[in-house]
C-alpha positions in Angstrom: 19.2 -49.3 -159.3 22.6 -47.1 -159.7 23.5 -44.5 -157.6 22.5 -41.9 -159.5 19.0 -42.8 -160.1 18.8 -43.2 -156.3 19.6 -39.7 -155.7 17.1 -39.0 -158.5 14.5 -40.5 -156.5 15.2 -37.7 -153.7 14.3 -34.8 -156.4 10.8 -36.2 -157.2 9.7 -36.7 -153.6 5.9 -35.6 -153.0 5.4 -35.5 -149.6 4.6 -31.9 -149.7 2.7 -32.1 -152.7 4.0 -33.2 -155.6 3.0 -30.5 -158.3 4.3 -28.0 -155.4 7.8 -29.2 -155.7 7.8 -30.0 -159.5 6.1 -26.7 -160.5 8.5 -24.6 -158.1 9.8 -21.9 -160.0 6.7 -21.5 -162.5 6.8 -17.6 -163.5 3.2 -16.7 -164.4 3.4 -13.1 -163.4 0.9 -13.6 -161.0 1.1 -15.0 -157.8 -2.5 -16.2 -157.5 -2.3 -18.0 -160.8 0.8 -19.7 -160.0 -0.8 -21.2 -156.8 -4.0 -22.0 -159.1 -1.5 -23.7 -161.2 -0.4 -26.1 -158.9 -3.5 -26.7 -157.2 -5.2 -27.6 -160.5 -2.2 -29.7 -161.5 -2.8 -31.6 -157.8 -6.5 -32.2 -158.6 -6.2 -33.4 -161.7 -3.3 -35.8 -161.1 -5.3 -37.0 -158.6 -8.4 -37.9 -161.1 -6.5 -38.4 -164.2 -9.3 -39.9 -166.4 -11.7 -37.0 -165.6 -12.7 -34.2 -167.4 -11.9 -31.1 -165.6 -15.3 -30.1 -163.8 -15.0 -34.0 -162.5 -11.7 -33.5 -161.5 -12.1 -30.4 -159.6 -13.6 -30.5 -156.0 -16.4 -28.1 -156.6 -18.0 -25.4 -159.2 -15.7 -22.7 -158.1 -12.7 -25.0 -158.6 -13.8 -25.8 -161.6 -14.4 -22.1 -163.1 -11.0 -21.2 -161.8 -9.6 -24.1 -163.6 -11.2 -22.8 -166.9 -10.2 -19.0 -166.5 -6.6 -20.6 -166.0 -6.5 -22.3 -169.1 -8.1 -19.1 -170.7 -5.7 -16.7 -168.9 -3.2 -15.3 -171.9 -0.7 -15.1 -169.0 -0.4 -19.1 -168.4 1.4 -19.7 -171.7 2.2 -23.2 -172.8 5.9 -22.2 -172.4 5.5 -21.0 -169.1 3.8 -24.0 -167.8 6.6 -26.2 -169.3 9.5 -24.3 -168.5 9.3 -25.2 -164.4 9.4 -28.8 -165.4 11.9 -28.9 -167.7 14.1 -27.0 -165.2 13.7 -29.9 -162.9 14.2 -32.7 -165.7 17.3 -31.2 -166.4 18.4 -31.3 -163.0 17.7 -34.7 -163.0 19.4 -35.5 -166.2 22.9 -33.8 -164.5 22.6 -37.0 -162.4 23.2 -39.3 -164.9 26.3 -40.3 -167.2 23.7 -41.0 -170.2 20.5 -39.8 -171.1 18.4 -40.9 -173.8 16.4 -38.0 -175.6 13.7 -39.6 -177.2 11.7 -37.5 -179.8 8.2 -38.4 -181.5 5.4 -37.1 -182.6 1.7 -37.8 -181.6 -2.0 -36.5 -182.9 -4.9 -35.4 -180.5 -7.9 -36.2 -182.3 -11.0 -33.7 -181.3 -13.1 -34.2 -184.4 -16.1 -34.7 -182.5 -16.0 -31.8 -180.9 -17.9 -29.1 -183.4 -17.4 -26.2 -181.0 -14.0 -26.2 -180.6 -11.9 -23.4 -182.6 -8.6 -23.3 -183.8 -7.9 -27.2 -184.7 -6.4 -27.9 -187.9 -6.8 -31.2 -190.2 -4.3 -34.3 -188.5 -4.2 -37.5 -190.9 -4.6 -37.1 -194.7 -6.9 -35.5 -196.7 -9.3 -38.3 -197.2 -9.7 -38.5 -193.3 -11.3 -35.1 -192.8 -10.0 -35.5 -189.2 -9.5 -32.4 -186.8 -7.2 -31.7 -184.1 -3.4 -30.8 -182.9 0.0 -32.0 -183.3 2.6 -32.5 -180.5 6.2 -33.2 -181.2 7.9 -33.7 -177.9 11.2 -35.0 -176.7 10.7 -37.4 -173.5 14.2 -38.2 -171.5 14.4 -41.4 -169.9 18.0 -43.5 -168.3 19.0 -46.5 -170.2 17.5 -48.5 -167.7 14.1 -47.0 -168.7 13.6 -44.5 -165.9 11.5 -41.5 -167.1 13.2 -38.1 -166.2 10.7 -35.9 -167.5 9.7 -33.9 -170.7 12.8 -32.0 -172.1 10.9 -30.5 -175.2 7.3 -29.7 -176.1 5.8 -28.2 -179.3 2.0 -28.2 -180.0 0.3 -27.0 -183.0 -2.6 -27.1 -185.4 -2.0 -27.2 -189.2 -3.5 -24.5 -191.1 -4.1 -27.0 -194.0 -2.7 -29.5 -196.5 -0.4 -27.9 -199.2 -2.2 -27.2 -202.7 0.5 -29.1 -204.6 2.3 -31.8 -202.9 4.1 -33.0 -206.1 6.3 -29.7 -205.3 7.2 -31.1 -201.7 10.5 -32.6 -202.2 11.9 -29.5 -203.5 10.9 -27.3 -200.7 13.7 -26.0 -198.1 13.8 -28.2 -195.0 12.5 -25.2 -193.2 9.5 -25.2 -194.9 8.4 -28.8 -194.5 6.6 -30.2 -191.5 9.3 -32.6 -190.9 12.1 -29.6 -189.9 10.3 -30.4 -186.1 13.1 -33.2 -186.0 16.0 -31.0 -186.8 14.6 -27.8 -184.8 14.1 -30.1 -181.5 17.4 -31.4 -182.5 19.0 -27.9 -181.9 16.8 -27.4 -178.8 18.1 -30.4 -177.3 21.5 -29.5 -178.2 21.6 -26.5 -176.7 19.4 -27.5 -173.5 22.4 -30.4 -173.2 25.1 -27.7 -172.8 24.9 -27.9 -168.9 25.1 -31.7 -168.6 29.0 -31.7 -168.4 28.7 -35.1 -167.0 26.4 -36.6 -168.9 26.3 -37.8 -172.5 22.6 -36.9 -174.0 21.7 -39.2 -176.9 18.8 -38.5 -179.1 16.5 -41.5 -179.8 14.0 -41.6 -182.6 12.3 -44.2 -185.0 12.5 -44.0 -189.0 10.9 -41.1 -189.6 13.6 -38.8 -188.1 16.0 -40.0 -190.5 16.0 -36.7 -192.6 19.4 -35.6 -194.6 19.3 -32.6 -192.9 19.2 -34.0 -189.1 22.4 -36.0 -189.8 24.3 -32.7 -191.3 22.8 -30.8 -187.9 23.8 -33.7 -185.8 27.3 -33.6 -187.1 27.5 -29.8 -187.1 26.6 -29.9 -183.4 28.5 -32.7 -182.5 25.1 -34.0 -181.1 24.9 -37.6 -180.2 22.0 -39.9 -181.4 20.5 -43.4 -182.4 18.1 -43.3 -185.4 16.5 -46.1 -187.2 17.2 -45.9 -190.6 14.2 -45.2 -193.4 16.2 -44.8 -196.5 18.8 -46.9 -198.7 21.3 -44.3 -198.7 24.1 -44.2 -201.1 27.6 -45.0 -199.1 30.9 -43.2 -200.6 34.1 -45.3 -201.4 32.5 -48.8 -201.6 32.1 -51.6 -204.1 28.6 -52.0 -202.4 27.0 -48.7 -203.4 23.7 -48.4 -201.0 23.3 -49.2 -197.3 21.5 -52.4 -197.5 24.1 -54.0 -200.1 27.4 -52.8 -197.5 26.2 -54.2 -194.5 24.7 -57.4 -195.6 28.3 -58.0 -197.2 29.8 -56.9 -193.5 30.8 -60.1 -191.4 28.5 -61.1 -188.6 30.3 -60.0 -185.4 27.7 -62.0 -183.1 24.2 -62.8 -181.8 21.8 -61.6 -179.5 18.4 -61.8 -177.9 15.9 -59.4 -178.4 12.4 -59.3 -176.7 9.2 -59.1 -179.3 6.6 -57.8 -177.2 4.0 -57.5 -179.8 4.5 -61.0 -180.6 5.4 -62.2 -177.2 8.6 -64.1 -177.8 12.0 -63.7 -177.8 14.4 -63.7 -181.0 17.8 -64.7 -181.9 19.2 -61.8 -184.2 22.9 -61.5 -185.7 24.4 -58.2 -185.7 26.7 -56.6 -187.9 28.0 -53.2 -187.7 30.7 -50.8 -189.2 31.7 -47.5 -189.8 30.5 -45.2 -193.0 30.4 -42.0 -194.9 26.9 -41.4 -196.5 26.7 -39.5 -199.3 23.9 -36.4 -200.1 20.7 -36.9 -201.7 20.8 -35.0 -205.0 18.4 -32.4 -203.8 21.2 -30.8 -201.7 24.6 -31.7 -203.9 24.8 -28.1 -205.6 25.8 -26.6 -202.1 29.0 -25.9 -201.6 28.9 -27.2 -197.7 30.8 -30.2 -197.0 27.5 -32.7 -197.1 29.1 -35.8 -196.5 27.9 -37.7 -193.2 30.3 -40.1 -191.3 28.7 -42.4 -188.8 28.1 -45.8 -187.6 26.0 -48.7 -189.1 24.2 -51.3 -186.7 22.5 -54.3 -188.4 20.4 -56.8 -186.4 18.4 -59.4 -188.4 16.5 -62.5 -187.1 18.2 -66.0 -187.6 15.4 -68.2 -187.8 12.0 -66.5 -187.5 9.1 -68.8 -186.7 6.7 -69.7 -189.6 4.3 -66.9 -190.2 6.2 -64.5 -188.0 7.6 -61.4 -189.3 11.6 -61.3 -188.8 13.1 -58.7 -186.5 15.2 -56.5 -189.2 16.6 -53.1 -188.1 19.4 -51.1 -189.1 20.7 -48.2 -187.0 22.4 -45.2 -187.8 24.5 -43.7 -184.8 27.5 -41.2 -184.5 28.3 -42.8 -181.1 31.5 -44.9 -181.8 30.9 -48.8 -182.1 34.0 -50.5 -182.5 33.1 -53.9 -180.6 30.0 -55.9 -180.3 29.4 -54.7 -176.8 29.0 -51.3 -178.1 26.4 -52.4 -180.6 24.1 -54.2 -178.5 24.3 -51.3 -176.1 22.9 -48.9 -178.8 20.3 -51.4 -179.5 19.5 -51.4 -176.1 19.3 -47.3 -176.4 17.0 -47.4 -179.6 14.6 -50.2 -177.9 14.2 -47.7 -175.0 12.5 -45.2 -177.9 8.9 -47.4 -177.3 8.9 -45.4 -173.6 7.4 -42.5 -175.4 5.0 -44.4 -176.7 3.7 -45.4 -173.4 3.9 -42.0 -172.5 1.5 -40.9 -175.0 -0.8 -44.3 -174.2 -0.7 -42.3 -170.5 -1.5 -39.1 -172.0 -4.6 -40.1 -174.4 -5.7 -43.3 -172.3 -5.0 -42.6 -169.1 -5.6 -38.9 -168.9 -8.1 -38.7 -171.8 -6.9 -35.8 -173.0 -9.1 -36.3 -176.3 -12.3 -36.1 -174.1 -11.4 -32.4 -173.0 -13.9 -29.7 -174.1 -12.2 -26.3 -173.7 -13.9 -25.2 -177.2 -10.3 -23.5 -178.2 -7.4 -24.8 -179.2 -5.0 -22.4 -177.3 -6.8 -23.5 -174.3 -6.2 -27.0 -175.1 -2.5 -26.4 -175.8 -2.4 -25.2 -172.0 -4.2 -28.1 -170.8 -1.9 -30.4 -172.7 1.2 -29.0 -171.5 0.1 -29.8 -167.7 -1.3 -32.7 -168.6 2.5 -33.6 -170.0 3.8 -33.2 -166.7 0.9 -35.2 -164.9 1.5 -38.0 -167.3 5.4 -38.0 -166.9 4.7 -38.1 -163.1 2.2 -41.5 -163.3 4.7 -42.9 -165.4 7.6 -42.3 -163.2 5.5 -43.8 -160.6 5.0 -47.1 -162.7 9.2 -47.3 -163.2 10.5 -46.3 -160.2 9.0 -49.4 -158.1 10.9 -51.4 -160.9 14.3 -49.6 -160.5 14.4 -48.7 -156.9 12.0 -51.1 -155.1 13.4 -50.4 -152.0 12.8 -46.9 -151.6 10.9 -45.4 -148.9 7.2 -44.6 -150.1 7.3 -41.1 -149.2 9.6 -40.7 -152.3 6.4 -41.2 -154.2 3.2 -40.6 -152.1 2.3 -38.2 -149.6 1.7 -39.0 -145.7 -2.0 -39.0 -146.4 -2.0 -41.4 -149.3 0.2 -43.7 -147.2 -2.0 -43.6 -143.9 -4.9 -44.3 -146.5 -3.2 -47.7 -147.9 -2.2 -48.5 -144.4 -5.6 -48.2 -143.0 -7.4 -50.3 -145.9 -8.8 -53.6 -144.6 -7.5 -55.5 -147.8 -3.9 -54.4 -147.0 -4.0 -55.2 -143.3 -1.9 -58.3 -143.8 0.7 -56.5 -146.1 1.7 -53.7 -144.4 3.1 -53.5 -140.6 2.1 -51.1 -138.6 5.8 -50.1 -137.2 7.6 -51.2 -140.7 8.5 -48.5 -143.1 6.3 -49.2 -146.4 8.6 -49.0 -149.7 8.3 -48.0 -153.3 7.3 -51.4 -154.6 4.7 -52.1 -152.0 2.8 -48.9 -152.1 3.0 -48.9 -155.9 1.4 -52.7 -156.0 -0.8 -52.0 -153.5 -2.3 -48.8 -155.9 -2.5 -51.0 -159.0 -4.3 -53.6 -157.0 -6.8 -51.1 -156.1 -7.3 -50.3 -159.9 -7.4 -54.3 -160.9 -4.3 -55.7 -160.6 -4.3 -59.3 -159.4 -0.7 -59.6 -157.8 -0.5 -63.4 -158.7 3.1 -65.0 -158.1 3.9 -65.1 -161.6 2.4 -62.0 -163.0 4.5 -59.4 -164.4 4.8 -55.7 -162.8 1.7 -53.6 -162.7 1.4 -51.6 -166.1 0.5 -47.7 -166.3 -3.6 -48.6 -166.5 -3.8 -50.4 -163.4 -1.6 -48.1 -161.6 -3.5 -44.8 -162.8 -6.9 -46.5 -162.3 -5.7 -47.3 -158.9 -4.3 -43.9 -158.2 -8.0 -42.6 -159.2 -9.4 -44.6 -156.3 -6.6 -44.0 -154.0 -7.4 -40.1 -154.6 -10.9 -40.3 -153.6 -10.1 -42.4 -150.4 -7.2 -40.2 -149.5 -9.3 -37.1 -149.7 -11.8 -39.1 -146.6 -8.5 -40.0 -144.9 -7.2 -36.1 -144.5 -10.9 -35.0 -143.2 -10.5 -37.8 -140.6 -7.1 -37.7 -139.7 -6.0 -33.8 -139.3 -2.6 -32.8 -140.3 -1.6 -36.1 -142.0 -1.5 -34.0 -145.5 
């Protein structure tokens, strides 16, 4: 792991209680509320799969948690601000930061008593829930730095006339969230003097207003193209025809996790100028967008397998095959935010919460985003910096608990320091990871299951060994 990532590790140390460090500076206007928030964060992270009443240690703690999420002083923004400040401080140490945007939906349809929800999915589905659009910051090597932006809301309903949607200003469309978040990330990136912050997003972000705004702000991006846009001054009028007429620059190997195979793909790239769609051509503003186009396409896909074919747009210059390969690798990190959402839903079980109002759920989700990031960070830190001391991720009580377990007695020497990798693998083993010679590194599911068991055992260990917390 690089020096900058090693420095990041020290900023996420959990020896005195991870939440106290991560939520340092949270300003709720009441010191008691601030202490309660930190305590509840610790309790929920110790039992991420459990609802509030099971995660809290007793009835009084459960009542305090419900009151916290019902308190108007504890706004989503205030909960999130402290973590964002820590995220930004970690970003400052990185030469390149990937700011990955995406949307996810929380389904609370079965919670009939919950007030303030809105429709999700399409009209025919009749589902009720909340929508979250966020930005997840990671390094190019995949180390999660934190949640950079966060917005959670309920739809008020569907439009009566969907046929007029195309003619609406972008500000009145739900897709405006991509532009709005780009502006927010750009504003937060001003302090990153030594870092290049690159927004990464999937095809849903391929909105012409997004590209225009990025050009205006000089905000860097790598997104996947969704539209076959018109290209200026070319004998090949559209993106698809233009890029296929561009000479191949080389080939790369691309892993296809969903198909458990590696594909060999050709690489093409070119600088292009895009023309605005018809709905914007009446504006007097300069509407052309200059960017680079990268296309990778599988050369010989296996019989019956879908060929890999990606077209990417970026305003980070691409003048060599090495540049193109790097930009493709940045886009491939987009799946990090999907892993983050999986931890939030399957690990933290957000959709099982029964807080009965949308406002309570929004506050709860904001706090669980911080907890989900920490679990994700724990999974990846043992891959990016396996030799770091375990103290950067675990408390002394948790380390002591692992040492005391009979199943690990042959793995940890009492006189030797435990590394991050040793500790995380041990936690994953508690969650069902087999740790065989050819097994891949443990994933989030095994880690969060093991984390629950470790939390329960650490509580007993602390009661037996005073002063170890």
